[in-house]
PDB file of N, CA, C and O in Angstrom:
ATOM      1  N   LEU A   1      69.693  63.522  19.194  1.00  0.00           N
ATOM      2  CA  LEU A   1      69.133  64.020  17.803  1.00  0.00           C
ATOM      3  C   LEU A   1      70.619  64.832  17.483  1.00  0.00           C
ATOM      4  O   LEU A   1      71.253  64.475  16.490  1.00  0.00           O
ATOM      5  N   TYR A   2      71.114  65.857  18.293  1.00  0.00           N
ATOM      6  CA  TYR A   2      71.795  67.104  18.521  1.00  0.00           C
ATOM      7  C   TYR A   2      73.276  66.460  17.868  1.00  0.00           C
ATOM      8  O   TYR A   2      73.961  67.271  17.244  1.00  0.00           O
ATOM      9  N   ARG A   3      73.739  65.193  17.973  1.00  0.00           N
ATOM     10  CA  ARG A   3      74.724  65.000  17.720  1.00  0.00           C
ATOM     11  C   ARG A   3      75.125  64.912  16.316  1.00  0.00           C
ATOM     12  O   ARG A   3      76.194  65.120  15.743  1.00  0.00           O
ATOM     13  N   TYR A   4      73.819  64.499  15.876  1.00  0.00           N
ATOM     14  CA  TYR A   4      73.374  65.070  14.374  1.00  0.00           C
ATOM     15  C   TYR A   4      73.722  65.682  13.315  1.00  0.00           C
ATOM     16  O   TYR A   4      74.447  65.730  12.321  1.00  0.00           O
ATOM     17  N   GLU A   5      72.708  66.240  14.084  1.00  0.00           N
ATOM     18  CA  GLU A   5      72.822  68.240  13.580  1.00  0.00           C
ATOM     19  C   GLU A   5      74.162  68.677  13.323  1.00  0.00           C
ATOM     20  O   GLU A   5      74.641  69.223  12.329  1.00  0.00           O
ATOM     21  N   GLU A   6      74.794  68.249  14.674  1.00  0.00           N
ATOM     22  CA  GLU A   6      76.404  68.788  14.649  1.00  0.00           C
ATOM     23  C   GLU A   6      77.200  68.255  13.593  1.00  0.00           C
ATOM     24  O   GLU A   6      77.957  68.812  12.798  1.00  0.00           O
ATOM     25  N   ILE A   7      76.822  66.882  13.770  1.00  0.00           N
ATOM     26  CA  ILE A   7      78.171  66.051  12.694  1.00  0.00           C
ATOM     27  C   ILE A   7      77.124  66.656  11.187  1.00  0.00           C
ATOM     28  O   ILE A   7      77.595  66.242  10.128  1.00  0.00           O
ATOM     29  N   ALA A   8      75.765  67.588  11.015  1.00  0.00           N
ATOM     30  CA  ALA A   8      75.486  68.014   9.591  1.00  0.00           C
ATOM     31  C   ALA A   8      76.293  69.004   9.292  1.00  0.00           C
ATOM     32  O   ALA A   8      76.983  69.251   8.302  1.00  0.00           O
ATOM     33  N   GLN A   9      76.062  69.664  10.534  1.00  0.00           N
ATOM     34  CA  GLN A   9      76.485  70.860  10.008  1.00  0.00           C
ATOM     35  C   GLN A   9      78.506  71.229   9.367  1.00  0.00           C
ATOM     36  O   GLN A   9      78.948  72.046   8.560  1.00  0.00           O
ATOM     37  N   ILE A  10      79.240  70.096  10.283  1.00  0.00           N
ATOM     38  CA  ILE A  10      79.840  70.277  10.023  1.00  0.00           C
ATOM     39  C   ILE A  10      80.693  69.584   8.482  1.00  0.00           C
ATOM     40  O   ILE A  10      81.836  69.680   8.033  1.00  0.00           O
ATOM     41  N   LEU A  11      79.391  68.863   8.024  1.00  0.00           N
ATOM     42  CA  LEU A  11      80.046  67.562   7.051  1.00  0.00           C
ATOM     43  C   LEU A  11      79.037  68.764   5.702  1.00  0.00           C
ATOM     44  O   LEU A  11      79.274  68.412   4.546  1.00  0.00           O
ATOM     45  N   THR A  12      78.046  70.014   5.816  1.00  0.00           N
ATOM     46  CA  THR A  12      77.830  71.037   4.807  1.00  0.00           C
ATOM     47  C   THR A  12      78.391  72.160   5.480  1.00  0.00           C
ATOM     48  O   THR A  12      77.704  73.177   5.389  1.00  0.00           O
ATOM     49  N   SER A  13      79.262  72.243   6.014  1.00  0.00           N
ATOM     50  CA  SER A  13      79.478  73.393   6.384  1.00  0.00           C
ATOM     51  C   SER A  13      78.565  74.716   6.289  1.00  0.00           C
ATOM     52  O   SER A  13      78.569  75.816   5.737  1.00  0.00           O
ATOM     53  N   ASP A  14      77.978  74.134   6.947  1.00  0.00           N
ATOM     54  CA  ASP A  14      76.372  74.994   7.236  1.00  0.00           C
ATOM     55  C   ASP A  14      76.156  75.474   8.821  1.00  0.00           C
ATOM     56  O   ASP A  14      77.042  75.063   9.570  1.00  0.00           O
ATOM     57  N   PRO A  15      75.682  75.841   9.104  1.00  0.00           N
ATOM     58  CA  PRO A  15      75.690  76.391  10.606  1.00  0.00           C
ATOM     59  C   PRO A  15      74.365  76.158  10.890  1.00  0.00           C
ATOM     60  O   PRO A  15      74.065  75.738  12.008  1.00  0.00           O
ATOM     61  N   ASP A  16      73.357  76.405   9.892  1.00  0.00           N
ATOM     62  CA  ASP A  16      72.473  75.897  10.142  1.00  0.00           C
ATOM     63  C   ASP A  16      71.447  74.703   9.747  1.00  0.00           C
ATOM     64  O   ASP A  16      70.216  74.698   9.783  1.00  0.00           O
ATOM     65  N   ALA A  17      72.437  73.613   9.326  1.00  0.00           N
ATOM     66  CA  ALA A  17      72.034  72.205   8.673  1.00  0.00           C
ATOM     67  C   ALA A  17      71.253  71.464   9.709  1.00  0.00           C
ATOM     68  O   ALA A  17      71.393  71.483  10.932  1.00  0.00           O
ATOM     69  N   THR A  18      70.482  70.869   9.040  1.00  0.00           N
ATOM     70  CA  THR A  18      69.926  69.598   9.913  1.00  0.00           C
ATOM     71  C   THR A  18      70.266  68.509  10.027  1.00  0.00           C
ATOM     72  O   THR A  18      71.030  68.063   9.170  1.00  0.00           O
ATOM     73  N   ALA A  19      69.966  67.919  10.790  1.00  0.00           N
ATOM     74  CA  ALA A  19      70.368  66.188  10.651  1.00  0.00           C
ATOM     75  C   ALA A  19      69.676  65.564   9.263  1.00  0.00           C
ATOM     76  O   ALA A  19      70.326  64.521   9.183  1.00  0.00           O
ATOM     77  N   MET A  20      69.062  65.551   8.492  1.00  0.00           N
ATOM     78  CA  MET A  20      68.205  65.381   7.587  1.00  0.00           C
ATOM     79  C   MET A  20      69.090  65.916   6.376  1.00  0.00           C
ATOM     80  O   MET A  20      69.098  65.236   5.349  1.00  0.00           O
ATOM     81  N   ASP A  21      69.834  67.087   6.428  1.00  0.00           N
ATOM     82  CA  ASP A  21      70.644  67.915   5.513  1.00  0.00           C
ATOM     83  C   ASP A  21      71.529  67.184   4.966  1.00  0.00           C
ATOM     84  O   ASP A  21      71.855  66.970   3.798  1.00  0.00           O
ATOM     85  N   GLY A  22      72.173  66.524   6.806  1.00  0.00           N
ATOM     86  CA  GLY A  22      73.736  65.654   6.815  1.00  0.00           C
ATOM     87  C   GLY A  22      73.383  64.064   6.016  1.00  0.00           C
ATOM     88  O   GLY A  22      74.181  63.390   5.364  1.00  0.00           O
ATOM     89  N   VAL A  23      71.739  63.711   6.358  1.00  0.00           N
ATOM     90  CA  VAL A  23      71.315  62.188   5.578  1.00  0.00           C
ATOM     91  C   VAL A  23      72.045  62.888   3.836  1.00  0.00           C
ATOM     92  O   VAL A  23      73.190  62.921   3.384  1.00  0.00           O
ATOM     93  N   VAL A  24      70.805  63.313   3.338  1.00  0.00           N
ATOM     94  CA  VAL A  24      71.160  63.638   2.519  1.00  0.00           C
ATOM     95  C   VAL A  24      72.587  64.223   1.626  1.00  0.00           C
ATOM     96  O   VAL A  24      72.672  63.891   0.444  1.00  0.00           O
ATOM     97  N   TRP A  25      73.042  64.585   1.880  1.00  0.00           N
ATOM     98  CA  TRP A  25      74.652  64.666   1.801  1.00  0.00           C
ATOM     99  C   TRP A  25      75.773  63.539   1.959  1.00  0.00           C
ATOM    100  O   TRP A  25      76.945  63.396   1.609  1.00  0.00           O
ATOM    101  N   VAL A  26      74.720  62.741   2.735  1.00  0.00           N
ATOM    102  CA  VAL A  26      75.712  61.151   2.516  1.00  0.00           C
ATOM    103  C   VAL A  26      75.354  60.732   1.535  1.00  0.00           C
ATOM    104  O   VAL A  26      76.259  60.486   0.739  1.00  0.00           O
ATOM    105  N   GLU A  27      74.082  60.466   1.124  1.00  0.00           N
ATOM    106  CA  GLU A  27      73.574  59.810  -0.236  1.00  0.00           C
ATOM    107  C   GLU A  27      73.720  59.823  -0.851  1.00  0.00           C
ATOM    108  O   GLU A  27      73.871  58.944  -1.699  1.00  0.00           O
ATOM    109  N   GLN A  28      73.858  62.264  -0.862  1.00  0.00           N
ATOM    110  CA  GLN A  28      75.154  62.557  -2.338  1.00  0.00           C
ATOM    111  C   GLN A  28      76.590  62.324  -2.730  1.00  0.00           C
ATOM    112  O   GLN A  28      77.133  62.693  -3.771  1.00  0.00           O
ATOM    113  N   LEU A  29      77.150  61.608  -1.663  1.00  0.00           N
ATOM    114  CA  LEU A  29      78.288  61.283  -1.849  1.00  0.00           C
ATOM    115  C   LEU A  29      78.487  59.958  -1.857  1.00  0.00           C
ATOM    116  O   LEU A  29      79.562  59.674  -2.386  1.00  0.00           O
ATOM    117  N   VAL A  30      77.782  58.899  -1.422  1.00  0.00           N
ATOM    118  CA  VAL A  30      76.960  57.924  -1.938  1.00  0.00           C
ATOM    119  C   VAL A  30      77.646  57.848  -3.601  1.00  0.00           C
ATOM    120  O   VAL A  30      78.590  57.315  -4.184  1.00  0.00           O
ATOM    121  N   ALA A  31      76.222  58.965  -3.961  1.00  0.00           N
ATOM    122  CA  ALA A  31      76.244  58.726  -5.263  1.00  0.00           C
ATOM    123  C   ALA A  31      77.501  58.988  -6.797  1.00  0.00           C
ATOM    124  O   ALA A  31      77.671  58.608  -7.956  1.00  0.00           O
ATOM    125  N   ASP A  32      78.201  60.032  -5.590  1.00  0.00           N
ATOM    126  CA  ASP A  32      78.867  60.846  -6.565  1.00  0.00           C
ATOM    127  C   ASP A  32      80.516  60.001  -7.133  1.00  0.00           C
ATOM    128  O   ASP A  32      81.206  60.075  -8.150  1.00  0.00           O
ATOM    129  N   LEU A  33      80.619  59.008  -5.458  1.00  0.00           N
ATOM    130  CA  LEU A  33      81.753  58.045  -5.267  1.00  0.00           C
ATOM    131  C   LEU A  33      81.436  56.432  -6.042  1.00  0.00           C
ATOM    132  O   LEU A  33      82.330  55.588  -5.974  1.00  0.00           O
ATOM    133  N   MET A  34      80.184  56.115  -6.727  1.00  0.00           N
ATOM    134  CA  MET A  34      79.668  55.260  -7.278  1.00  0.00           C
ATOM    135  C   MET A  34      79.969  54.132  -6.137  1.00  0.00           C
ATOM    136  O   MET A  34      80.937  53.401  -6.348  1.00  0.00           O
ATOM    137  N   ILE A  35      79.188  53.930  -4.906  1.00  0.00           N
ATOM    138  CA  ILE A  35      79.050  53.169  -3.755  1.00  0.00           C
ATOM    139  C   ILE A  35      78.067  52.171  -4.192  1.00  0.00           C
ATOM    140  O   ILE A  35      76.968  52.537  -4.610  1.00  0.00           O
ATOM    141  N   PRO A  36      78.389  50.953  -4.123  1.00  0.00           N
ATOM    142  CA  PRO A  36      77.751  49.852  -4.708  1.00  0.00           C
ATOM    143  C   PRO A  36      76.799  49.192  -3.654  1.00  0.00           C
ATOM    144  O   PRO A  36      77.240  48.727  -2.604  1.00  0.00           O
ATOM    145  N   GLY A  37      75.840  49.180  -3.894  1.00  0.00           N
ATOM    146  CA  GLY A  37      74.305  48.263  -2.609  1.00  0.00           C
ATOM    147  C   GLY A  37      74.919  47.312  -2.452  1.00  0.00           C
ATOM    148  O   GLY A  37      75.741  46.851  -3.244  1.00  0.00           O
ATOM    149  N   LEU A  38      74.441  46.637  -0.833  1.00  0.00           N
ATOM    150  CA  LEU A  38      75.589  46.029  -0.185  1.00  0.00           C
ATOM    151  C   LEU A  38      74.882  44.647  -1.106  1.00  0.00           C
ATOM    152  O   LEU A  38      75.246  43.600  -0.571  1.00  0.00           O
ATOM    153  N   GLY A  39      73.957  44.387  -2.367  1.00  0.00           N
ATOM    154  CA  GLY A  39      73.453  43.410  -2.520  1.00  0.00           C
ATOM    155  C   GLY A  39      74.137  43.156  -4.068  1.00  0.00           C
ATOM    156  O   GLY A  39      73.599  42.410  -4.887  1.00  0.00           O
ATOM    157  N   SER A  40      75.381  43.880  -4.334  1.00  0.00           N
ATOM    158  CA  SER A  40      76.237  43.403  -5.341  1.00  0.00           C
ATOM    159  C   SER A  40      77.435  42.816  -5.186  1.00  0.00           C
ATOM    160  O   SER A  40      78.261  42.389  -5.992  1.00  0.00           O
ATOM    161  N   TYR A  41      77.350  42.910  -3.039  1.00  0.00           N
ATOM    162  CA  TYR A  41      78.390  41.806  -2.444  1.00  0.00           C
ATOM    163  C   TYR A  41      77.338  40.525  -2.028  1.00  0.00           C
ATOM    164  O   TYR A  41      77.659  39.758  -1.121  1.00  0.00           O
ATOM    165  N   GLY A  42      76.314  40.394  -2.622  1.00  0.00           N
ATOM    166  CA  GLY A  42      76.042  39.246  -2.636  1.00  0.00           C
ATOM    167  C   GLY A  42      74.996  38.740  -1.021  1.00  0.00           C
ATOM    168  O   GLY A  42      74.715  37.615  -0.609  1.00  0.00           O
ATOM    169  N   LEU A  43      74.646  40.141  -0.445  1.00  0.00           N
ATOM    170  CA  LEU A  43      74.319  40.027   0.518  1.00  0.00           C
ATOM    171  C   LEU A  43      72.268  40.013   0.043  1.00  0.00           C
ATOM    172  O   LEU A  43      71.940  41.015  -0.593  1.00  0.00           O
ATOM    173  N   THR A  44      71.461  39.308   0.246  1.00  0.00           N
ATOM    174  CA  THR A  44      70.735  39.188   0.506  1.00  0.00           C
ATOM    175  C   THR A  44      69.295  39.012   1.273  1.00  0.00           C
ATOM    176  O   THR A  44      69.744  38.878   2.412  1.00  0.00           O
ATOM    177  N   GLU A  45      68.419  38.956   1.370  1.00  0.00           N
ATOM    178  CA  GLU A  45      66.603  39.191   2.036  1.00  0.00           C
ATOM    179  C   GLU A  45      67.311  37.936   3.164  1.00  0.00           C
ATOM    180  O   GLU A  45      67.345  38.274   4.347  1.00  0.00           O
ATOM    181  N   ALA A  46      67.784  36.722   2.854  1.00  0.00           N
ATOM    182  CA  ALA A  46      68.099  35.218   3.858  1.00  0.00           C
ATOM    183  C   ALA A  46      69.178  35.958   4.329  1.00  0.00           C
ATOM    184  O   ALA A  46      70.107  35.167   4.492  1.00  0.00           O
ATOM    185  N   ASP A  47      69.595  37.372   4.703  1.00  0.00           N
ATOM    186  CA  ASP A  47      71.168  37.237   5.170  1.00  0.00           C
ATOM    187  C   ASP A  47      70.362  37.882   6.577  1.00  0.00           C
ATOM    188  O   ASP A  47      70.829  37.708   7.703  1.00  0.00           O
ATOM    189  N   PHE A  48      69.100  38.641   6.327  1.00  0.00           N
ATOM    190  CA  PHE A  48      69.244  39.924   7.865  1.00  0.00           C
ATOM    191  C   PHE A  48      69.051  38.964   8.708  1.00  0.00           C
ATOM    192  O   PHE A  48      69.994  38.933   9.499  1.00  0.00           O
ATOM    193  N   PRO A  49      67.979  37.857   9.001  1.00  0.00           N
ATOM    194  CA  PRO A  49      68.391  37.461  10.428  1.00  0.00           C
ATOM    195  C   PRO A  49      69.302  37.202  11.103  1.00  0.00           C
ATOM    196  O   PRO A  49      69.287  37.480  12.302  1.00  0.00           O
ATOM    197  N   ASP A  50      70.408  36.559  10.473  1.00  0.00           N
ATOM    198  CA  ASP A  50      71.913  36.551  11.494  1.00  0.00           C
ATOM    199  C   ASP A  50      72.638  37.382  11.855  1.00  0.00           C
ATOM    200  O   ASP A  50      73.319  37.480  12.876  1.00  0.00           O
ATOM    201  N   LEU A  51      72.373  38.654  10.145  1.00  0.00           N
ATOM    202  CA  LEU A  51      72.643  39.824  10.168  1.00  0.00           C
ATOM    203  C   LEU A  51      72.350  40.941  11.935  1.00  0.00           C
ATOM    204  O   LEU A  51      72.891  41.469  12.906  1.00  0.00           O
ATOM    205  N   ILE A  52      71.382  40.727  11.395  1.00  0.00           N
ATOM    206  CA  ILE A  52      70.481  41.687  12.082  1.00  0.00           C
ATOM    207  C   ILE A  52      70.128  40.956  14.011  1.00  0.00           C
ATOM    208  O   ILE A  52      69.519  41.582  14.879  1.00  0.00           O
ATOM    209  N   GLN A  53      70.784  39.432  14.185  1.00  0.00           N
ATOM    210  CA  GLN A  53      71.321  38.809  15.603  1.00  0.00           C
ATOM    211  C   GLN A  53      72.982  39.704  16.033  1.00  0.00           C
ATOM    212  O   GLN A  53      73.418  40.226  17.060  1.00  0.00           O
ATOM    213  N   LYS A  54      73.446  39.532  14.803  1.00  0.00           N
ATOM    214  CA  LYS A  54      74.730  39.906  15.102  1.00  0.00           C
ATOM    215  C   LYS A  54      75.250  40.899  15.756  1.00  0.00           C
ATOM    216  O   LYS A  54      75.819  41.065  16.835  1.00  0.00           O
ATOM    217  N   ALA A  55      74.773  41.828  14.423  1.00  0.00           N
ATOM    218  CA  ALA A  55      74.201  43.241  14.688  1.00  0.00           C
ATOM    219  C   ALA A  55      74.212  43.610  16.551  1.00  0.00           C
ATOM    220  O   ALA A  55      75.066  44.197  17.216  1.00  0.00           O
ATOM    221  N   GLY A  56      73.081  43.075  16.908  1.00  0.00           N
ATOM    222  CA  GLY A  56      72.495  43.165  18.659  1.00  0.00           C
ATOM    223  C   GLY A  56      73.190  43.216  19.442  1.00  0.00           C
ATOM    224  O   GLY A  56      73.299  44.122  20.268  1.00  0.00           O
ATOM    225  N   GLN A  57      74.006  41.951  19.325  1.00  0.00           N
ATOM    226  CA  GLN A  57      75.069  41.413  20.106  1.00  0.00           C
ATOM    227  C   GLN A  57      76.363  42.405  19.791  1.00  0.00           C
ATOM    228  O   GLN A  57      77.389  41.855  20.192  1.00  0.00           O
ATOM    229  N   SER A  58      76.619  43.677  19.205  1.00  0.00           N
ATOM    230  CA  SER A  58      77.802  43.673  18.290  1.00  0.00           C
ATOM    231  C   SER A  58      78.027  45.220  19.654  1.00  0.00           C
ATOM    232  O   SER A  58      77.109  45.784  20.250  1.00  0.00           O
ATOM    233  N   SER A  59      79.386  45.485  19.758  1.00  0.00           N
ATOM    234  CA  SER A  59      79.636  46.381  20.939  1.00  0.00           C
ATOM    235  C   SER A  59      79.254  47.583  20.900  1.00  0.00           C
ATOM    236  O   SER A  59      79.066  48.377  21.822  1.00  0.00           O
ATOM    237  N   SER A  60      79.018  47.827  18.563  1.00  0.00           N
ATOM    238  CA  SER A  60      79.197  48.884  18.484  1.00  0.00           C
ATOM    239  C   SER A  60      77.319  49.721  17.898  1.00  0.00           C
ATOM    240  O   SER A  60      76.950  50.692  17.238  1.00  0.00           O
ATOM    241  N   MET A  61      76.760  48.731  18.561  1.00  0.00           N
ATOM    242  CA  MET A  61      75.225  49.148  18.177  1.00  0.00           C
ATOM    243  C   MET A  61      74.653  49.444  19.636  1.00  0.00           C
ATOM    244  O   MET A  61      73.434  49.601  19.709  1.00  0.00           O
ATOM    245  N   LYS A  62      75.620  49.562  21.134  1.00  0.00           N
ATOM    246  CA  LYS A  62      75.122  49.540  22.518  1.00  0.00           C
ATOM    247  C   LYS A  62      75.552  50.929  22.648  1.00  0.00           C
ATOM    248  O   LYS A  62      75.161  51.566  23.626  1.00  0.00           O
ATOM    249  N   GLY A  63      76.442  51.570  21.627  1.00  0.00           N
ATOM    250  CA  GLY A  63      77.114  52.810  22.016  1.00  0.00           C
ATOM    251  C   GLY A  63      76.249  53.835  20.797  1.00  0.00           C
ATOM    252  O   GLY A  63      76.427  55.043  20.644  1.00  0.00           O
ATOM    253  N   ASN A  64      75.180  52.855  19.932  1.00  0.00           N
ATOM    254  CA  ASN A  64      74.164  53.620  19.271  1.00  0.00           C
ATOM    255  C   ASN A  64      73.260  54.911  20.472  1.00  0.00           C
ATOM    256  O   ASN A  64      72.485  54.465  21.318  1.00  0.00           O
ATOM    257  N   PRO A  65      73.438  55.991  20.393  1.00  0.00           N
ATOM    258  CA  PRO A  65      72.098  56.945  20.893  1.00  0.00           C
ATOM    259  C   PRO A  65      70.537  57.045  21.202  1.00  0.00           C
ATOM    260  O   PRO A  65      69.841  57.789  21.894  1.00  0.00           O
ATOM    261  N   ILE A  66      70.180  55.311  19.880  1.00  0.00           N
ATOM    262  CA  ILE A  66      69.115  55.041  19.478  1.00  0.00           C
ATOM    263  C   ILE A  66      69.029  53.565  19.670  1.00  0.00           C
ATOM    264  O   ILE A  66      69.946  52.744  19.666  1.00  0.00           O
ATOM    265  N   LYS A  67      67.826  53.398  19.829  1.00  0.00           N
ATOM    266  CA  LYS A  67      68.341  51.659  20.287  1.00  0.00           C
ATOM    267  C   LYS A  67      66.931  50.973  19.186  1.00  0.00           C
ATOM    268  O   LYS A  67      65.721  51.141  19.339  1.00  0.00           O
ATOM    269  N   LEU A  68      67.384  50.484  18.510  1.00  0.00           N
ATOM    270  CA  LEU A  68      66.585  50.080  16.718  1.00  0.00           C
ATOM    271  C   LEU A  68      65.912  48.335  16.876  1.00  0.00           C
ATOM    272  O   LEU A  68      66.290  47.264  17.351  1.00  0.00           O
ATOM    273  N   THR A  69      65.033  48.736  16.346  1.00  0.00           N
ATOM    274  CA  THR A  69      64.153  47.166  16.795  1.00  0.00           C
ATOM    275  C   THR A  69      65.154  46.319  15.794  1.00  0.00           C
ATOM    276  O   THR A  69      66.207  46.770  15.344  1.00  0.00           O
ATOM    277  N   ASP A  70      64.518  44.744  15.483  1.00  0.00           N
ATOM    278  CA  ASP A  70      65.192  44.294  14.617  1.00  0.00           C
ATOM    279  C   ASP A  70      64.168  44.366  13.278  1.00  0.00           C
ATOM    280  O   ASP A  70      64.576  43.862  12.232  1.00  0.00           O
ATOM    281  N   GLU A  71      62.559  45.125  13.326  1.00  0.00           N
ATOM    282  CA  GLU A  71      62.583  45.723  12.327  1.00  0.00           C
ATOM    283  C   GLU A  71      62.934  46.650  11.825  1.00  0.00           C
ATOM    284  O   GLU A  71      63.035  46.740  10.601  1.00  0.00           O
ATOM    285  N   GLU A  72      63.206  47.562  12.623  1.00  0.00           N
ATOM    286  CA  GLU A  72      64.627  49.256  11.979  1.00  0.00           C
ATOM    287  C   GLU A  72      65.510  48.474  11.292  1.00  0.00           C
ATOM    288  O   GLU A  72      65.767  48.782  10.128  1.00  0.00           O
ATOM    289  N   LEU A  73      66.080  47.416  11.848  1.00  0.00           N
ATOM    290  CA  LEU A  73      67.899  47.071  11.238  1.00  0.00           C
ATOM    291  C   LEU A  73      67.653  46.554  10.018  1.00  0.00           C
ATOM    292  O   LEU A  73      68.294  46.727   8.981  1.00  0.00           O
ATOM    293  N   ALA A  74      66.403  45.722  10.258  1.00  0.00           N
ATOM    294  CA  ALA A  74      66.059  44.664   8.133  1.00  0.00           C
ATOM    295  C   ALA A  74      65.227  45.809   7.212  1.00  0.00           C
ATOM    296  O   ALA A  74      64.913  45.735   6.024  1.00  0.00           O
ATOM    297  N   GLU A  75      65.014  46.745   8.049  1.00  0.00           N
ATOM    298  CA  GLU A  75      64.754  48.224   6.783  1.00  0.00           C
ATOM    299  C   GLU A  75      65.714  48.657   6.317  1.00  0.00           C
ATOM    300  O   GLU A  75      65.930  48.804   5.114  1.00  0.00           O
ATOM    301  N   ILE A  76      66.593  48.985   7.427  1.00  0.00           N
ATOM    302  CA  ILE A  76      67.279  49.732   6.660  1.00  0.00           C
ATOM    303  C   ILE A  76      68.580  49.408   6.013  1.00  0.00           C
ATOM    304  O   ILE A  76      69.475  50.118   5.555  1.00  0.00           O
ATOM    305  N   LEU A  77      68.320  47.392   6.174  1.00  0.00           N
ATOM    306  CA  LEU A  77      69.661  46.851   5.111  1.00  0.00           C
ATOM    307  C   LEU A  77      68.833  46.675   4.234  1.00  0.00           C
ATOM    308  O   LEU A  77      69.515  46.429   3.239  1.00  0.00           O
ATOM    309  N   GLU A  78      67.441  46.629   3.858  1.00  0.00           N
ATOM    310  CA  GLU A  78      66.120  46.512   2.957  1.00  0.00           C
ATOM    311  C   GLU A  78      66.656  47.563   2.379  1.00  0.00           C
ATOM    312  O   GLU A  78      66.524  47.309   1.182  1.00  0.00           O
ATOM    313  N   LYS A  79      67.291  48.805   2.489  1.00  0.00           N
ATOM    314  CA  LYS A  79      67.578  50.517   1.579  1.00  0.00           C
ATOM    315  C   LYS A  79      69.072  50.105   1.086  1.00  0.00           C
ATOM    316  O   LYS A  79      69.558  50.597   0.067  1.00  0.00           O
ATOM    317  N   ALA A  80      69.802  49.100   1.945  1.00  0.00           N
ATOM    318  CA  ALA A  80      71.354  49.444   1.914  1.00  0.00           C
ATOM    319  C   ALA A  80      71.843  47.836   0.357  1.00  0.00           C
ATOM    320  O   ALA A  80      72.907  47.316   0.020  1.00  0.00           O
ATOM    321  N   ILE A  81      70.281  47.641  -0.132  1.00  0.00           N
ATOM    322  CA  ILE A  81      70.976  46.786  -0.739  1.00  0.00           C
ATOM    323  C   ILE A  81      70.693  47.076  -2.273  1.00  0.00           C
ATOM    324  O   ILE A  81      71.238  46.393  -3.141  1.00  0.00           O
TER     325      ILE A  81
END
């Protein structure tokens, strides 16, 4: 989680920022830029199994500092709709 704290400190220009401060900063940026959720692009819960399977096979997932379960990936997708 140190990496996320470091990123949060860079994003917020606050040397004491936590990883959660970084999350809040990104959420605010998404709101300010009015970035639509994935549902506006046609993504539905029916697409989750295929997306989760493909995500598990992707090289970018192998570089994550934390291994995500299929259930955690589904929760992330639900929030992104």
